[in-house]
Wavefront OBJ file of the C-alpha trace (Angstrom):
o trace
v -50.624 30.049 22.526
v -49.159 27.272 24.206
v -52.020 27.582 26.870
v -54.496 27.169 24.187
v -52.850 24.096 23.148
v -52.802 22.967 26.578
v -56.240 23.075 26.833
v -57.027 21.308 23.955
v -54.038 18.579 23.697
v -52.469 18.454 26.768
v -49.802 15.951 26.241
v -48.864 17.253 23.037
v -48.087 20.841 24.668
v -46.078 19.191 27.377
v -44.069 17.430 24.391
v -43.463 20.614 22.606
v -42.280 22.154 25.543
v -40.122 19.608 26.187
v -41.494 18.003 29.445
v -41.215 14.145 28.476
v -41.957 12.721 31.853
v -44.872 14.870 32.636
v -46.366 14.445 29.030
v -46.550 10.450 29.236
v -48.077 10.901 32.557
v -50.594 13.247 31.113
v -51.215 11.185 27.974
v -52.153 8.532 30.414
v -54.757 10.737 31.786
v -55.761 12.154 28.600
v -56.559 8.268 27.180
v -58.304 7.633 30.409
v -60.416 10.559 29.805
v -61.334 9.481 26.327
v -62.062 5.936 27.066
v -64.333 6.694 30.489
v -66.154 9.504 28.285
v -66.696 7.244 25.476
v -68.099 4.543 28.144
v -70.137 7.081 29.950
v -71.941 8.052 27.057
v -74.519 5.276 27.551
v -74.406 6.025 31.287
v -75.844 9.557 30.947
v -72.822 11.018 32.919
v -69.872 12.834 32.290
v -66.827 11.969 34.454
v -64.624 11.594 31.106
v -64.931 15.593 31.137
v -63.570 15.828 35.074
v -60.400 13.602 33.926
v -59.843 15.496 30.839
v -60.052 18.421 32.761
v -57.471 17.675 35.023
v -55.127 16.394 32.491
v -55.353 19.754 30.720
v -55.117 21.638 34.419
v -51.870 19.516 35.026
v -50.356 20.740 31.431
v -51.333 24.404 32.216
v -49.552 23.986 35.623
v -46.286 22.634 34.474
v -45.968 24.881 31.664
v -46.383 27.977 33.613
v -43.908 26.363 36.039
v -41.485 26.206 33.497
v -41.874 29.224 32.525
v -41.244 30.898 35.839
v -38.109 28.603 36.196
v -36.929 29.976 32.886
v -37.331 33.656 34.063
v -35.480 33.057 37.493
v -32.796 31.628 35.535
v -32.529 34.664 33.421
v -32.570 36.912 36.084
v -30.253 34.825 38.051
v -27.845 34.871 34.935
v -28.073 38.171 34.345
v -27.016 39.631 37.942
v -23.192 39.999 38.713
v -22.654 37.751 42.011
v -20.284 40.487 43.839
l 1 2 3 4 5 6 7 8 9 10 11 12 13 14 15 16 17 18 19 20 21 22 23 24 25 26 27 28 29 30 31 32 33 34 35 36 37 38 39 40 41 42 43 44 45 46 47 48 49 50 51 52 53 54 55 56 57 58 59 60 61 62 63 64 65 66 67 68 69 70 71 72 73 74 75 76 77 78 79 80 81 82
């Protein structure tokens, strides 16, 4: 479910996952994507969609990396170090 949210609203997904600095960077990308998209409506192109796609991909990769880190930490915490 978090991946769907990361696809639709990337900054919110990162904030909910606890990644504040990545969320701020992603919010800048997200706002830039909307601004470019609105201005490109008059030009006929869609570069705003590409920027939005980069923001969504960034959010998905950050969340996936955080999940992998948490899994690795859980595995390490469960092992006995003899």
